[in-house]
C-alpha positions as CSV (number, residue, x, y, z in Angstrom):
1,M,-5.3,6.8,-5.0
2,A,-2.3,9.0,-5.3
3,L,-4.0,11.6,-3.0
4,L,-4.4,8.9,-0.3
5,A,-0.9,8.0,-0.3
6,I,0.4,11.8,-0.4
7,A,-2.2,12.3,2.5
8,C,-0.8,9.1,4.9
9,A,2.8,10.3,4.1
10,A,2.3,13.9,4.9
11,V,0.9,12.4,8.3
12,A,3.7,10.3,8.9
13,V,6.3,12.8,8.5
14,V,4.5,15.4,10.7
15,L,4.4,12.6,13.6
16,V,7.8,11.6,12.9
17,A,9.1,15.4,13.0
18,R,7.1,16.1,16.0
19,G,8.5,12.9,17.9
20,D,12.0,13.6,17.7
21,P,13.4,17.4,17.3
22,T,16.6,16.2,16.0
23,T,15.5,14.4,13.1
24,H,17.4,14.9,9.8
25,V,15.9,15.5,6.5
26,H,16.8,12.2,5.1
27,M,14.8,10.4,7.6
28,L,11.5,12.6,6.7
29,I,12.3,11.6,2.9
30,A,12.9,7.8,3.7
31,T,9.5,8.0,6.1
32,A,7.4,9.8,3.0
33,L,8.6,7.5,0.6
34,G,8.0,4.5,2.6
35,V,4.7,5.1,3.7
36,G,3.5,6.6,0.2
37,L,4.8,3.7,-1.8
38,T,3.5,1.2,0.7
39,V,0.3,2.5,0.7
40,L,0.1,2.7,-3.3
41,L,1.2,-0.9,-3.3
42,G,-1.4,-2.0,-0.8
43,T,-4.0,-0.1,-3.1
44,A,-2.8,-2.1,-6.2
45,L,-2.7,-5.4,-4.6
46,M,-6.4,-5.0,-3.3
47,T,-7.4,-3.6,-6.9
48,L,-5.9,-6.8,-8.5
49,V,-8.0,-8.9,-5.8
50,F,-11.4,-7.3,-6.6
51,V,-10.7,-7.4,-10.4
52,S,-9.5,-11.0,-10.4
53,N,-12.5,-11.9,-8.3
54,S,-15.1,-9.8,-10.7
55,S,-13.6,-11.6,-13.6
56,G,-14.3,-15.1,-12.5
57,H,-10.6,-16.2,-12.1
58,D,-11.0,-17.2,-8.4
59,S,-14.4,-19.4,-8.6
60,E,-12.3,-21.3,-11.8
61,A,-9.5,-21.9,-9.0
62,A,-11.9,-23.1,-6.3
63,H,-13.3,-25.7,-8.4
64,F,-9.9,-26.9,-9.4
65,E,-9.5,-30.7,-8.8
66,E,-7.0,-33.0,-9.7
67,E,-7.3,-35.5,-12.1
68,E,-6.0,-39.4,-11.2
């Protein structure tokens, strides 16, 4: 997961650096951190979705009926 985040961040930094020759180092650092952490967060949330589905928590929530 971390390697994917690093690769995505590196690609984003290269694309930003190629797009504007007057780019400051602070913008490149912010881009790398933003893209890298976003990829890690998305991966972690999708992992939680799959764990929840495989453990049966989703099926319990689907069969919830309100008692009257």
